[in-house]
Each structure stands twice: as C-alpha cells, then as structure tokens.
C-alpha positions as CSV (number, residue, x, y, z in Angstrom):
1,M,-51.7,125.9,-1.9
2,I,-51.4,123.5,0.8
3,S,-48.3,123.2,3.0
4,S,-47.1,122.6,6.6
5,E,-44.3,124.9,6.3
6,T,-45.2,128.1,8.1
7,P,-42.5,130.4,6.3
8,E,-43.5,129.1,2.9
9,I,-47.3,129.8,3.9
10,L,-46.6,133.2,5.2
11,G,-44.1,134.0,2.4
12,L,-47.0,133.0,-0.7
13,S,-50.5,133.6,1.0
14,D,-53.0,136.4,1.2
15,R,-55.2,134.5,3.4
16,I,-54.5,131.4,5.7
17,A,-57.1,128.7,6.4
18,V,-55.6,126.7,9.3
19,M,-56.7,123.0,9.8
20,A,-56.8,120.8,12.9
21,R,-57.9,117.2,12.8
22,G,-59.0,117.3,9.3
23,E,-61.3,120.5,9.9
24,I,-60.9,124.3,9.4
25,V,-60.6,125.9,12.6
26,G,-60.0,129.3,11.3
27,V,-58.9,131.6,8.6
28,L,-56.4,134.7,8.9
29,D,-55.7,137.3,6.6
30,R,-52.0,137.6,5.9
31,A,-51.6,140.9,8.0
32,E,-52.8,139.3,11.2
33,A,-50.9,135.9,10.7
34,D,-47.6,135.1,12.4
35,P,-46.1,131.8,13.1
36,Q,-47.5,131.7,16.7
37,I,-51.0,132.3,16.1
38,I,-51.0,129.7,13.2
39,L,-49.4,127.1,15.7
40,E,-51.8,128.1,18.5
41,M,-54.9,127.6,16.4
42,A,-53.5,124.4,14.9
43,L,-53.2,123.1,18.4
44,G,-56.7,124.4,19.6
45,H,-55.4,127.3,21.7
46,K,-57.2,130.1,19.8
47,R,-61.0,130.7,19.2
48,Q,-62.4,130.0,15.7
49,T,-62.2,133.0,13.5
50,E,-65.1,134.1,11.2
51,D,-65.5,131.7,8.4
52,R,-64.5,133.3,5.4
53,V,-63.4,130.2,3.2
C-alpha cells in the first residue's frame, strides 16, 4: 500500500517504510510508529532505521 495519509497508514499497516526524496529513509514496526515520528523521518529529522525492507 502507498499513501500520504498518515491515519490510513497507521490503521492498515504492520510495517511502515518512510520515503523522502524518492528513497526509503527508514522502516518502522506499527508498534513504534506515530504520526510525529513518521513526519520527522520524512523531513530528515530522524536517523535512518535498520533496513528491513
């Protein structure tokens, strides 16, 4: 699934790959994801997570 709607992503996903500038910048398990973390990663404010894609 691909979406820019954070509530939809959080409601339907087990893992979330965050992209910025056309590249995956991190992958989160649903349990560790929240809208603020996703936004910060997409804007480049969070460190890259372990690549689990």
